[in-house]
C-alpha positions in Angstrom: 11.0 -10.9 -17.2 14.6 -12.3 -16.7 15.0 -9.2 -14.5 12.0 -10.2 -12.5 13.4 -13.6 -11.9 16.8 -12.1 -10.8 14.8 -9.7 -8.4 12.9 -12.7 -6.8 16.2 -14.8 -6.6 18.0 -12.2 -4.3 14.9 -11.5 -2.1 15.6 -13.6 1.0 13.1 -13.7 3.9 14.8 -13.5 7.3 15.6 -16.4 9.4 15.0 -16.5 13.2 16.6 -18.7 16.0 14.4 -21.4 17.3 13.4 -19.5 20.4 9.7 -18.8 21.4 8.8 -16.0 23.9 5.1 -16.3 24.9 3.4 -13.1 25.8 1.7 -14.7 28.6 5.1 -15.2 30.4 5.3 -11.3 30.2 1.9 -10.5 31.8 -0.4 -10.8 28.8 -4.1 -11.8 29.9 -6.5 -13.4 27.2 -10.1 -12.1 26.8 -9.6 -8.9 25.0 -10.3 -6.7 28.0 -6.8 -6.4 29.7 -4.4 -4.0 28.0 -1.5 -6.4 26.9 0.6 -3.4 25.6 3.4 -3.7 28.2 3.5 -7.4 27.9 4.0 -7.2 24.2 6.8 -4.7 24.8 8.6 -6.8 27.3 8.4 -10.0 25.2 9.8 -8.1 22.2 12.7 -6.6 24.3 13.5 -10.0 25.7 13.5 -11.7 22.4 15.7 -8.8 20.8 18.1 -8.9 23.7 18.5 -12.8 23.5 19.4 -12.3 19.7 16.2 -13.0 18.2 13.3 -15.7 17.8 9.6 -15.6 17.9 7.2 -13.6 20.1 4.2 -15.9 20.2 0.6 -14.7 20.5 -1.2 -17.9 21.4 -5.0 -18.5 20.5 -7.4 -16.2 22.0 -8.1 -12.4 22.0 -5.4 -10.0 23.0 -6.1 -6.3 23.5 -3.1 -3.9 22.9 -2.1 -0.4 22.0 0.8 -0.1 19.2 3.5 -2.8 18.9 7.0 -1.7 18.0 9.2 -4.5 16.5 12.9 -4.8 17.0 15.6 -6.4 15.0 15.5 -10.3 14.8 12.0 -10.5 16.1 9.2 -12.5 14.5 5.8 -11.6 15.9 4.0 -14.9 15.4 0.2 -14.7 15.5 -1.0 -18.3 16.1 -4.1 -19.8 14.4 -7.0 -18.8 16.5 -5.3 -15.8 17.9 -6.7 -12.1 17.4 -4.6 -9.0 18.4 -7.2 -6.4 18.9 -5.7 -2.8 18.7 -7.0 0.0 20.8 -9.5 2.6 19.5 -8.2 5.3 21.8 -6.0 7.7 19.9 -3.9 8.4 23.0 -2.7 4.9 23.1 -0.7 5.6 19.8 1.3 8.3 21.8 4.2 9.5 21.9 4.4 10.6 18.3 7.0 8.8 16.0 8.7 9.7 12.7 6.3 8.3 10.1 5.1 9.1 6.5 1.5 10.2 5.8 0.2 10.2 2.2 4.0 10.5 0.9 5.1 13.2 3.3 7.3 12.9 6.6 6.1 14.0 9.8 5.7 13.4 13.5 2.3 11.6 14.0 0.6 8.9 16.0 2.4 5.7 16.0 1.2 3.1 13.3 -0.3 0.0 14.9 2.6 -2.1 14.3 5.8 -0.1 13.7 9.5 -0.6 13.4 12.1 2.0 12.8 15.5 1.3 11.3 15.4 -2.3 12.3 16.6 -5.4 10.4 15.3 -9.1 10.2 11.6 -8.6 11.3 8.5 -10.4 10.5 4.9 -10.7 11.2 3.7 -14.4 10.6 1.0 -16.9 11.5 -2.5 -17.6 10.6 -4.1 -15.3 13.2 -6.0 -12.1 12.8 -4.8 -8.5 13.3 -7.9 -6.4 14.0 -7.4 -2.5 13.7 -10.9 -2.0 15.0 -11.6 0.9 12.8 -15.2 1.6 11.8 -17.5 4.4 11.1 -17.5 5.2 14.8 -13.7 5.0 15.1 -11.0 6.6 13.1 -12.8 6.6 9.8 -14.9 9.8 10.5 -11.5 11.6 10.7 -11.7 11.4 6.8 -14.5 13.9 6.9 -17.0 11.9 4.8 -20.6 11.3 5.8 -20.7 8.0 4.4 -17.8 7.0 6.8 -19.5 8.3 10.0 -18.6 12.1 9.9 -21.2 14.6 10.8 -21.4 18.3 10.1 -19.5 20.3 12.7 -17.3 17.3 13.7 -13.5 17.5 13.4 -11.7 15.9 10.3 -8.3 15.8 8.9 -8.7 18.4 6.3 -6.9 21.3 8.0 -4.0 19.3 9.2 -3.6 17.7 5.9 -3.5 21.0 4.1 -1.0 22.2 6.7 1.2 19.2 6.4 1.3 19.7 2.6 2.2 23.3 3.0 5.0 22.5 5.5 6.6 20.0 3.2 6.5 22.6 0.2 8.3 25.1 2.4 10.9 22.3 3.6 10.1 22.6 7.1 12.4 20.3 9.1 10.4 17.0 9.7 11.1 17.5 13.6 8.8 20.6 13.3 6.0 18.8 11.5 4.2 17.8 14.7 0.6 16.5 14.4 -1.0 13.9 16.5 -3.6 14.8 19.1 -6.1 17.4 17.5 -4.8 16.9 14.0 -7.0 13.7 13.0 -4.5 12.3 10.8 -5.1 8.5 11.1 -2.3 6.1 11.7 -1.1 3.4 9.2 -1.7 -0.2 10.3 1.8 -2.0 9.6 4.7 0.3 8.8 8.4 -0.8 8.8 10.3 2.4 8.3 13.8 2.3 7.1 14.1 -1.5 7.7 16.1 -4.3 6.0 14.8 -7.9 5.5 11.1 -7.8 6.3 8.5 -10.6 6.1 4.8 -10.4 6.5 3.2 -13.8 5.9 -0.2 -15.5 6.4 -2.0 -13.1 8.7 -5.4 -11.6 8.3 -5.7 -7.9 8.5 -9.2 -6.4 9.5 -10.6 -2.9 10.1 -7.5 -0.7 9.3 -7.6 2.9 10.1 -5.7 3.9 7.0 -3.0 2.2 4.5 -2.5 -1.3 5.8 0.9 -2.6 4.9 3.1 0.3 4.2 6.9 -0.3 4.1 8.8 2.9 3.8 12.4 3.3 2.6 12.8 -0.6 3.2 14.9 -3.2 1.4 14.3 -6.8 0.8 10.7 -7.0 1.7 8.3 -10.0 1.4 4.5 -9.9 1.7 3.1 -13.4 1.2 -0.1 -15.2 1.6 -1.9 -12.3 3.6 -5.5 -11.8 3.6 -6.5 -8.1 3.6 -10.0 -6.9 4.4 -11.1 -3.3 5.1 -13.6 -1.1 3.3 -12.8 2.2 5.0 -11.5 5.3 3.5 -7.9 5.3 2.2 -7.6 1.8 3.4 -5.0 0.7 0.6 -3.9 -2.9 0.9 -0.1 -2.8 0.2 1.8 0.5 -0.4 5.5 0.0 -0.8 7.0 3.5 -0.8 10.6 4.4 -1.7 11.4 0.6 -1.2 13.9 -1.7 -3.1 13.6 -5.4 -3.8 9.9 -6.3 -2.9 7.9 -9.3 -3.5 4.2 -9.4 -3.1 2.7 -12.8 -3.7 -0.5 -14.8 -3.0 -2.2 -12.1 -1.3 -6.0 -11.6 -1.2 -7.2 -8.1 -1.2 -10.6 -6.4 -0.6 -10.1 -2.7 0.3 -11.5 0.7 0.3 -9.0 2.1 -2.0 -6.3 0.8 -4.2 -5.3 -2.9 -3.4 -1.6 -2.3 -4.3 -0.2 1.2 -4.7 3.5 1.7 -5.4 4.7 5.2 -4.1 7.7 7.2 -3.7 6.9 10.3 -1.8 4.5 13.3 -2.6 5.7 16.5 -4.4 8.5 18.4 -2.7 8.9 15.8 -0.1 9.3 13.0 -2.6 11.9 15.1 -4.6 13.7 16.1 -1.3 14.3 12.4 -0.4 14.8 11.5 -4.0 14.4 7.6 -3.5 12.4 5.7 -6.0 10.4 2.4 -5.5 12.2 -0.1 -7.6 12.5 -3.9 -8.2 8.9 -5.0 -7.2 7.6 -8.2 -8.3 3.8 -8.9 -7.8 2.4 -12.3 -8.6 -0.7 -14.6 -8.1 -2.6 -12.0 -6.1 -6.3 -11.9 -6.0 -8.1 -8.4 -6.0 -11.7 -8.0 -5.0 -13.2 -4.5 -4.0 -11.1 -1.4 -4.3 -10.3 1.5 -6.6 -7.2 0.2 -8.5 -6.1 -3.4 -8.5 -2.6 -2.9 -9.6 -1.7 0.9 -9.2 1.4 3.0 -9.5 1.0 6.3 -8.0 -0.1 8.9 -7.3 2.6 9.8 -4.5 5.5 9.1 -7.0 7.8 12.2 -7.1 10.7 10.0 -6.4 10.1 7.8 -9.4 9.3 4.2 -9.9 11.1 1.7 -12.0 11.3 -2.1 -12.7 7.8 -3.3 -11.6 6.7 -6.8 -12.6 3.2 -8.1 -12.1 1.9 -11.4 -13.3 -0.8 -14.2 -12.9 -3.1 -11.9 -10.9 -7.0 -12.0 -10.9 -9.3 -9.2 -10.3 -13.0 -9.4 -10.2 -15.6 -7.2 -8.6 -18.3 -4.6 -9.6 -16.9 -2.7 -6.8 -13.2 -2.6 -8.3 -12.7 0.5 -10.4 -9.6 -0.4 -12.5 -7.4 -3.2 -13.1 -4.1 -1.6 -14.1 -4.0 2.1 -12.9 -1.1 4.7 -13.4 -1.8 8.0 -11.5 0.4 11.1 -12.0 0.3 14.8 -12.5 2.3 17.9 -13.0 2.8 18.5 -9.2 4.0 15.1 -8.6 6.4 14.8 -11.6 8.3 11.7 -11.2 9.7 9.4 -13.8 8.0 5.9 -14.2 10.0 3.3 -16.4 9.9 -0.3 -17.1 6.6 -1.4 -15.8 5.5 -4.9 -17.1 2.3 -6.6 -16.7 1.3 -10.0 -18.0 -1.3 -12.8 -17.7 -3.8 -10.8 -15.8 -7.3 -12.2 -15.7 -10.1 -9.6 -15.1 -13.6 -10.8 -14.5 -15.1 -7.4 -14.3 -14.1 -3.9 -13.4 -16.5 -0.9 -13.2 -14.4 1.8 -15.1 -11.5 0.9 -17.1 -9.1 -2.2 -17.4 -6.0 -0.1 -18.2 -5.7 3.6 -17.3 -2.9 6.1 -17.4 -4.2 9.4 -15.9 -1.8 12.4 -15.9 -5.0 14.5 -15.0 -5.3 13.0 -11.5 -6.1 15.6 -8.8 -4.2 18.6 -9.8 -3.6 17.4 -13.3 -1.6 19.8 -15.5 -1.5 22.5 -12.8 2.1 22.3 -11.9 5.7 22.7 -13.3 6.9 19.2 -13.0 6.2 17.1 -16.2 5.2 13.6 -15.5 7.2 11.0 -17.5 6.3 7.4 -18.3 8.7 5.2 -20.3 8.2 1.6 -21.3 4.7 0.3 -19.9 4.2 -3.2 -21.4 0.8 -4.9 -20.9 0.6 -8.5 -22.2 -2.2 -11.2 -22.4 -4.8 -9.3 -20.3 -8.2 -11.1 -20.7 -11.2 -9.1 -19.5 -14.7 -10.2 -19.1 -16.6 -7.0 -18.6 -15.6 -3.2 -17.9 -16.8 0.2 -18.4 -14.1 0.8 -20.9 -11.1 -1.2 -22.1 -8.6 1.9 -22.0 -8.5 5.3 -20.5 -5.2 6.9 -21.4 -4.9 10.5 -20.9 -1.9 12.7 -21.0 -2.2 16.7 -21.3 -0.7 19.3 -23.6 3.1 19.4 -23.0 3.0 16.0 -21.2 2.2 13.3 -23.9 2.1 9.7 -22.9 4.7 7.7 -24.6 6.1 4.1 -24.6 2.8 2.2 -23.8 2.3 -1.2 -25.5 -0.5 -3.5 -25.2 0.0 -6.8 -26.7 -2.2 -10.0 -27.2 -5.1 -8.7 -25.1 -8.9 -9.4 -25.2 -11.5 -7.1 -23.8 -15.1 -8.4 -23.8 -18.3 -6.8 -22.9 -17.0 -3.3 -23.1 -19.7 -0.8 -22.4 -18.0 2.5 -23.7 -15.4 3.6 -26.3 -11.8 4.1 -25.1 -10.6 7.5 -24.0 -7.2 8.1 -25.6 -5.8 11.8 -25.3 -2.3 13.1 -25.8 -1.0 9.6 -26.2 1.0 9.4 -29.5 3.2 6.6 -28.1 0.3 4.1 -27.7 0.7 0.9 -29.4 -1.8 -1.8 -29.7 -0.7 -5.2 -31.0 -3.1 -8.2 -31.6 -5.7 -6.4 -29.3 -9.5 -7.4 -29.6 -12.2 -5.2 -27.9 -15.7 -6.7 -28.2 -14.5 -9.1 -30.8 -13.0 -6.3 -33.1 -9.4 -6.2 -33.7 -8.0 -2.9 -32.6 -4.4 -2.2 -33.6 -2.4 0.9 -33.7 
């Protein structure tokens, strides 16, 4: 935990000159009808050219297509302001260099995007509305409960083709998707950026992953409210990033609240860039799959993750602490620390380490986990306390639970191929359970 303090001490949010560039001065019209894409572009360009400052979205509703940030620009969404993003996929062309489920490609622009920029921010108490629902974006997943109907197009074929291209090391410039592929864009994606701040805004209706920094360094996500129950609407997914602070964020998502990633399969091994030095504190997780998740796109590895003082509580939250890996991802996960986690209720298990996720043992890359320490977790109700599953040839080692209390646990633990599991002063339904 001294390492966690050192990580936080060196993460510095960017500082911007005291200059404001009002989008209304560049042609933006309030009301949510007139397309303000060009006004945002011009205001950002002027702010960048002047050496930086704030691009201010005042109170009101502002319709736009994608917003591309440049260095030294703080996109400030004032209290009472809503940036309403277009539902027209064509608005997110031309294609950009992006990452989708851990694989690089050319695809639709994220709704807010920055490529190889530094000192950028999204701040303010306003709303970013992705406008996704069961009639827009979400049906592309191909699930009837999100609006898809038999015979309609979905992402399935393009997703399969993308994965195959990555395994064959097809150059990224030739992995061209977009129109007709139905691969949904991310909401906010800084790509290859330094000094990133996302603070206080409220995200609604994301097409897919919501805050997705990729190959970034020095990232702060603070006091954001994230609300979207669509498919794959992960809350915050730092991928192949270094020095990340996520604090005081409220999550209610249709997938993992936080998922730490580092690339999928061959593409993750090609880039060979771990996610490392990540601190998560004082977050609140409501609905979702996993609250604090590592994986499953982790072929580049993950190390030095610290999470503390978080609260999670919902019958629609599956897991509190979730590690996902398999023999196609591989990846080494090491030095993961969780402490003072308060769990009201979760539907499945409080702590799970799953090497059988998706492809499970069907692959040549042995998953490795070293030094997972979980301390002072208190859980009020859950399906299980623990679900720890390795497989033959890939045992789970180096997992310690200490000073934890699990009450109202409905079913017995599942522990398979986990010879390295240690339980110290752990109580389950009032019974001491020490190994």
